[in-house]
FIVO-521741 format. One record per residue (C-alpha): residue in one letter; x, y, z. Coordinates in nm, 3 decimals, padded with zeros to 5 digits. Each point is the difference from the previous one (the first is absolute). Layout:
BEGIN
   type         X         Y         Z
      A         X         Y         Z
...
END
This chain:
BEGIN
   type         X         Y         Z
      X    01.647   -18.245    03.925
      X   -00.193    00.274    00.168
      X    00.273    00.234   -00.048
      X    00.026   -00.071   -00.365
      X   -00.386   -00.002   -00.062
      X   -00.038    00.358    00.152
      X    00.154    00.186   -00.302
      X   -00.220   -00.214   -00.225
      X   -00.318    00.120    00.183
      X    00.092    00.352    00.041
      X    00.045    00.007   -00.388
      X   -00.331   -00.143   -00.049
      X   -00.174    00.255    00.239
      X    00.136    00.321   -00.193
      X   -00.239   -00.034   -00.288
      X   -00.288   -00.032    00.230
      X    00.103    00.287    00.192
      X    00.058    00.219   -00.316
      X   -00.333   -00.109   -00.165
      X   -00.156    00.108    00.345
      X    00.142    00.338   -00.048
      X   -00.113    00.053   -00.348
      X   -00.366   -00.067    00.060
      X   -00.053    00.335    00.186
      X    00.080    00.232   -00.307
      X   -00.196   -00.236   -00.223
      X   -00.332    00.088    00.233
      X    00.089    00.337   -00.021
      X    00.013    00.029   -00.351
      X   -00.330   -00.207   -00.037
      X   -00.176    00.239    00.209
      X    00.110    00.283   -00.206
      X   -00.135   -00.177   -00.280
      X   -00.346   -00.032    00.171
      X   -00.012    00.326    00.073
      X    00.067    00.125   -00.364
      X   -00.252   -00.257   -00.091
      X   -00.270    00.144    00.214
      X    00.102    00.351   -00.063
      X   -00.053   -00.052   -00.379
      X   -00.346   -00.201    00.029
      X   -00.117    00.323    00.238
      X    00.104    00.251   -00.239
      X   -00.132   -00.198   -00.299
      X   -00.349   -00.070    00.203
      X   -00.032    00.359    00.070
      X    00.091    00.135   -00.353
      X   -00.256   -00.251   -00.159
      X   -00.255    00.126    00.263
      X    00.036    00.361   -00.088
      X   -00.026   -00.081   -00.378
      X   -00.313   -00.182    00.098
      X   -00.170    00.251    00.188
      X    00.086    00.266   -00.268
      X   -00.130   -00.220   -00.247
      X   -00.349   -00.048    00.191
      X    00.020    00.381    00.082
      X    00.042    00.056   -00.397
      X   -00.298   -00.240   -00.064
      X   -00.235    00.201    00.238
      X    00.116    00.347   -00.148
      X   -00.097   -00.124   -00.359
      X   -00.338   -00.105    00.107
      X   -00.080    00.288    00.225
      X   -00.295    00.129   -00.200
      X   -00.156   -00.354   -00.052
      X   -00.349   -00.061    00.150
      X    00.081   -00.347    00.122
      X    00.209    00.036    00.315
      X    00.137   -00.367   -00.067
      X    00.112    00.056   -00.354
      X    00.363   -00.043    00.078
      X   -00.070   -00.369    00.071
      X   -00.040   -00.058   -00.367
      X    00.343    00.154   -00.085
      X    00.346   -00.198   -00.059
      X    00.160    00.314    00.167
      X   -00.162   -00.051    00.326
      X    00.045   -00.397    00.002
      X    00.379    00.068   -00.122
      X    00.035    00.202    00.311
      X   -00.163   -00.266    00.212
      X    00.219   -00.260   -00.101
      X    00.297    00.218    00.039
      X   -00.106    00.124    00.346
      X   -00.044   -00.362    00.107
      X    00.349   -00.089   -00.120
      X    00.175    00.294    00.176
      X   -00.150   -00.110    00.335
      X    00.086   -00.347   -00.042
      X    00.368    00.121   -00.068
      X   -00.005    00.230    00.315
      X   -00.152   -00.270    00.202
      X    00.290   -00.272   -00.101
      X    00.285    00.262    00.073
      X   -00.109   -00.015    00.373
      X    00.100   -00.369   -00.007
      X    00.367    00.089   -00.096
      X    00.119    00.338    00.138
      X   -00.059    00.124    00.324
      X   -00.306    00.200    00.112
      X    00.214    00.357    00.018
      X    00.135   -00.039   -00.319
      X   -00.329   -00.033   -00.190
      X   -00.226    00.224    00.134
      X    00.167    00.312   -00.104
      X    00.032   -00.107   -00.331
      X   -00.346    00.117   -00.057
      X    00.127    00.317   -00.117
      X    00.072   -00.146   -00.314
      X   -00.383   -00.021   -00.083
      X   -00.044    00.387    00.074
      X    00.297    00.069   -00.209
      X   -00.158   -00.198   -00.277
      X   -00.334    00.150    00.041
      X    00.157    00.365   -00.022
      X    00.154   -00.083   -00.301
      X   -00.272   -00.192   -00.181
      X   -00.254    00.248    00.097
      X    00.242    00.287   -00.154
      X    00.035   -00.180   -00.323
      X   -00.371   -00.146   -00.061
      X   -00.267    00.140    00.217
      X    00.099    00.370    00.088
      X   -00.144    00.292   -00.202
      X    00.205    00.115   -00.273
      X    00.285    00.213    00.101
      X    00.181    00.302   -00.200
      X    00.388   -00.026    00.027
      X    00.013    00.349    00.168
      X   -00.193   -00.184    00.302
      X    00.174   -00.325    00.016
      X    00.282    00.090    00.231
      X   -00.232    00.235    00.192
      X   -00.231   -00.248    00.068
      X    00.157   -00.354    00.020
      X    00.369    00.074    00.110
      X   -00.075   -00.088    00.366
      X   -00.167   -00.340   -00.113
      X    00.321   -00.107   -00.199
      X    00.258    00.148    00.283
      X   -00.233   -00.214    00.247
      X    00.032   -00.306   -00.247
      X    00.368    00.059    00.008
      X   -00.002   -00.001    00.372
      X   -00.211   -00.306    00.004
      X    00.227   -00.195   -00.219
      X    00.297    00.069    00.207
      X   -00.190   -00.058    00.307
      X   -00.087   -00.358   -00.122
      X    00.345   -00.073   -00.119
      X    00.140    00.074    00.359
      X   -00.290   -00.234    00.154
      X    00.112   -00.270   -00.258
      X    00.350    00.016    00.074
      X    00.005    00.063    00.390
      X   -00.309   -00.208    00.069
      X    00.015   -00.237    00.335
      X    00.107   -00.334   -00.083
      X   -00.168   -00.218    00.231
      X   -00.136   -00.339   -00.132
      X   -00.173   -00.301    00.149
      X   -00.241   -00.248   -00.102
      X   -00.366    00.085    00.067
      X   -00.074   -00.331    00.150
      X   -00.291   -00.020    00.257
      X    00.213   -00.067    00.275
      X    00.207    00.317   -00.069
      X   -00.287    00.240   -00.037
      X   -00.163   -00.154    00.312
      X    00.314    00.088    00.165
      X   -00.028    00.374   -00.127
      X   -00.332    00.013    00.089
      X    00.004   -00.034    00.364
      X    00.344    00.191    00.042
      X   -00.012    00.286    00.255
      X    00.110    00.254   -00.253
      X   -00.262   -00.053   -00.232
      X   -00.280   -00.043    00.285
      X    00.111    00.345    00.126
      X   -00.013    00.133   -00.341
      X   -00.357   -00.148   -00.038
      X   -00.113    00.117    00.309
      X    00.111    00.357   -00.075
      X   -00.143    00.007   -00.360
      X   -00.342   -00.128    00.155
      X   -00.009    00.264    00.254
      X    00.097    00.287   -00.254
      X   -00.270   -00.137   -00.272
      X   -00.279   -00.011    00.285
      X    00.064    00.369    00.081
      X    00.033    00.132   -00.380
      X   -00.317   -00.213   -00.059
      X   -00.188    00.163    00.307
      X    00.101    00.352   -00.153
      X   -00.074   -00.092   -00.343
      X   -00.344   -00.128    00.072
      X   -00.147    00.159    00.340
      X    00.178    00.341   -00.022
      X   -00.045    00.039   -00.383
      X    00.371    00.067   -00.074
      X    00.021   -00.061   -00.339
      X    00.362    00.122   -00.039
      X    00.184   -00.172   -00.284
      X    00.302   -00.096    00.249
      X   -00.225   -00.198    00.231
      X   -00.183   -00.186   -00.297
      X    00.334   -00.073   -00.182
      X    00.165   -00.122    00.361
      X   -00.301   -00.244    00.040
      X    00.088   -00.117   -00.364
      X    00.373   -00.026    00.078
      X   -00.067   -00.190    00.351
      X   -00.185   -00.247   -00.202
      X    00.222   -00.027   -00.274
      X    00.284   -00.080    00.217
      X   -00.184   -00.282    00.113
      X   -00.101   -00.107   -00.357
      X    00.333   -00.015   -00.109
      X    00.120   -00.219    00.283
      X   -00.244   -00.242   -00.066
      X    00.043    00.014   -00.379
      X    00.366   -00.107    00.027
      X   -00.076   -00.256    00.246
      X   -00.240   -00.171   -00.275
      X    00.227    00.080   -00.307
      X    00.288   -00.149    00.219
      X   -00.182   -00.323    00.091
      X   -00.140   -00.058   -00.345
      X    00.336    00.033   -00.141
      X    00.124   -00.240    00.268
      X   -00.255   -00.268   -00.100
      X    00.079    00.042   -00.352
      X    00.380   -00.077    00.060
      X   -00.124   -00.322    00.184
      X   -00.090    00.047    00.352
      X   -00.341    00.055    00.067
      X   -00.139    00.265    00.207
      X   -00.360    00.024   -00.122
      X   -00.117   -00.238    00.251
      X    00.091    00.222    00.293
      X   -00.258    00.212    00.189
      X    00.230    00.312   -00.007
      X   -00.035    00.011   -00.379
      X   -00.377    00.043    00.017
      X    00.018    00.244    00.295
      X    00.240    00.211   -00.199
      X   -00.213   -00.057   -00.315
      X   -00.305    00.133    00.198
      X    00.178    00.288    00.126
      X    00.132    00.096   -00.307
      X   -00.338    00.014   -00.184
      X   -00.186    00.168    00.287
      X    00.269    00.294    00.057
      X    00.012    00.034   -00.392
      X   -00.385    00.070    00.012
      X    00.014    00.232    00.254
      X    00.286    00.192   -00.118
      X   -00.198    00.051   -00.357
      X   -00.294    00.097    00.212
      X    00.195    00.298    00.142
      X    00.156    00.077   -00.310
      X   -00.321    00.046   -00.176
      X   -00.119    00.240    00.280
      X    00.304    00.225   -00.024
      X   -00.022   -00.022   -00.401
      X   -00.374    00.182    00.058
      X    00.137    00.255    00.226
      X    00.375    00.101   -00.129
      X    00.176    00.010   -00.334
      X    00.175   -00.308   -00.155
      X    00.326    00.180    00.015
      X    00.012    00.045    00.364
      X   -00.128   -00.351    00.075
      X    00.268   -00.129   -00.231
      X    00.273    00.201    00.153
      X   -00.088    00.016    00.366
      X   -00.115   -00.371   -00.024
      X    00.332   -00.128   -00.128
      X    00.200    00.156    00.257
      X   -00.215   -00.101    00.290
      X   -00.070   -00.345   -00.147
      X    00.377   -00.068   -00.052
      X    00.134    00.116    00.357
      X   -00.265   -00.235    00.148
      X    00.086   -00.285   -00.225
      X    00.346    00.022    00.041
      X   -00.024    00.031    00.362
      X   -00.217   -00.294    00.016
      X    00.270   -00.223   -00.190
      X    00.284    00.122    00.238
      X   -00.209   -00.139    00.297
      X   -00.183   -00.309   -00.140
      X    00.282   -00.162   -00.239
      X    00.292    00.193    00.159
      X    00.104    00.137   -00.354
      X    00.305    00.232    00.113
      X    00.108   -00.273    00.265
      X    00.403   -00.008   -00.092
      X    00.005    00.284   -00.221
      X    00.274    00.280    00.072
      X   -00.067    00.355    00.062
      X    00.086    00.139   -00.354
      X   -00.223   -00.242   -00.194
      X   -00.276    00.113    00.238
      X    00.062    00.363   -00.042
      X    00.045   -00.033   -00.392
      X   -00.342   -00.203   -00.011
      X   -00.161    00.287    00.200
      X    00.147    00.270   -00.212
      X   -00.119   -00.191   -00.311
      X   -00.359   -00.018    00.156
      X    00.012    00.380    00.084
      X    00.105    00.049   -00.382
      X   -00.282   -00.228   -00.123
      X   -00.241    00.185    00.267
      X    00.108    00.354   -00.165
      X   -00.025   -00.106   -00.380
      X   -00.368   -00.132    00.056
      X   -00.085    00.352    00.187
      X    00.126    00.202   -00.273
      X   -00.187   -00.248   -00.274
      X   -00.319    00.027    00.158
      X    00.015    00.358    00.117
      X   -00.009    00.103   -00.374
      X   -00.307   -00.204   -00.095
      X   -00.314    00.228   -00.124
      X   -00.280    00.002    00.258
      X   -00.310   -00.104   -00.169
      X   -00.270    00.246    00.008
      X   -00.307   -00.154    00.132
      X   -00.340    00.100   -00.183
      X   -00.241    00.228    00.194
      X   -00.355    00.097   -00.132
      X   -00.045    00.361   -00.082
      X   -00.267    00.012    00.296
      X    00.191   -00.087    00.317
      X   -00.159   -00.238    00.188
      X    00.177    00.040    00.337
      X   -00.294    00.281    00.103
      X   -00.233   -00.290    00.052
      X   -00.035   -00.153    00.362
      X    00.200   -00.295    00.077
      X    00.129   -00.004   -00.365
      X    00.404   -00.110    00.006
      X    00.225    00.169   -00.221
      X    00.273   -00.144   -00.177
      X    00.255    00.221    00.156
      X   -00.107   -00.056    00.360
      X    00.157   -00.321    00.052
      X   -00.335   -00.195    00.058
      X   -00.123    00.272    00.269
      X   -00.392    00.118   -00.038
      X   -00.019    00.334   -00.086
      X   -00.249    00.227    00.194
      X   -00.191    00.268   -00.206
      X    00.059    00.393    00.058
      X   -00.340    00.125    00.079
      X    00.102    00.343   -00.063
      X    00.120   -00.041   -00.344
      X   -00.194    00.036   -00.311
      X   -00.052   -00.269   -00.287
      X    00.161    00.122   -00.329
      X   -00.002   -00.111   -00.346
      X    00.239    00.183   -00.221
      X   -00.066    00.353    00.028
      X   -00.359   -00.056    00.134
      X   -00.077    00.027    00.342
      X   -00.289   -00.143    00.234
      X   -00.046    00.292    00.283
      X   -00.293   -00.207    00.135
      X    00.033   -00.069    00.380
      X    00.117   -00.387    00.076
      X   -00.298   -00.123    00.157
      X   -00.197    00.087   -00.307
      X    00.256   -00.188   -00.223
      X   -00.038   -00.313    00.241
      X   -00.361    00.012    00.019
      X   -00.140   -00.210   -00.287
      X   -00.296    00.112   -00.228
      X   -00.272   -00.231    00.067
      X   -00.318   -00.059   -00.182
      X   -00.282   -00.113    00.249
      X   -00.241   -00.223   -00.156
      X   -00.363    00.032    00.101
      X   -00.226   -00.315   -00.032
      X   -00.301    00.057   -00.204
      X   -00.330    00.026    00.246
      X   -00.305   -00.186   -00.161
      X   -00.252    00.282    00.136
      X   -00.254   -00.069   -00.300
      X   -00.041   -00.228   -00.275
      X   -00.052    00.248   -00.285
      X    00.282    00.241    00.077
      X    00.338   -00.111   -00.039
      X    00.303    00.150    00.179
      X    00.367    00.023   -00.117
      X    00.197   -00.299    00.092
      X    00.260    00.239    00.177
      X    00.057    00.333    00.114
      X    00.327    00.187    00.006
      X    00.017    00.247    00.269
      X    00.252    00.269    00.060
      X    00.307   -00.081    00.203
      X    00.090    00.231    00.270
      X    00.305    00.040    00.223
      X   -00.199   -00.117    00.339
      X   -00.050   -00.344   -00.166
END
């Protein structure tokens, strides 16, 4: 009986084994589908955000001569840009819940490409056909390279997926690779902050490195928050875990400080330099954080990693070419130079107080003042002599003007 039943048992077990083997390809195809959904959401979000920012910029340009500094609040163009900006940021935020962090972060090159194309067509000044190739050929070459780099990033991006549950995030948070990475990042951040604040090292690389280090923590927490919200929507509640609120607070705090350093950089340097250098540094730091915290490249072969790195380099080069050809704005300066006054800051000295040259002479146009410097800085005063009531019949003048001498 046992021997007769054994073939039947073996025949019953074969479909089960076959079904177990077929699960892995279905999981891989579903993970690639998630990568595609996340990449499309990120591209859509960055594209819509670029359109929104250019709409708001167009509204500001049209109201440049208005006396009311808040006149753009009453325009439909500005509010349309604001709503599109919110929609774009929601798209980028939701993309982190589907695709790996190292795949989503480099796709911000789409916003640079879209801003360049929209700016050339709608916002830039009118150009002649002969000047088109000479002025904008590098921008179009950079757009092409950025598109090629984006294609390589999406095709050869990491394919690691796991549910963003509170247990998994906590396990990644206390892992020794991320703790070591966080320790190194804190030390580097403190050193850069010391040179920036105490040594007045207002270099663009230092400021944008501070932004990149903060941004790497921002994207790590954004993916955790977005992933936990997605898992909660799918049926497993994660919003009651303390790690969710810890990540939420870290996300808001790092985003605020990141915006603060970006505002300081925009006051000292051109926006084109900030866009190119900031994109390169922020993307590199974010990919490093994603590879350390979420283990994005775990199990990937060497070919995929090399092609992904090649896509990043091509995207970096494309963004650099796009931003390199932007016309730098010429700041307005009054005809009378104000940098000769003591302690007055010049718009080109990066916030450093300019001391006057006491040997120089003030000039306005072709008229020169050859007086000595002490006479210039000595104010011409009119001393007032109070009325002395000596006699009732004689009235004295209420004040008397005295000659001003150099000794006084």
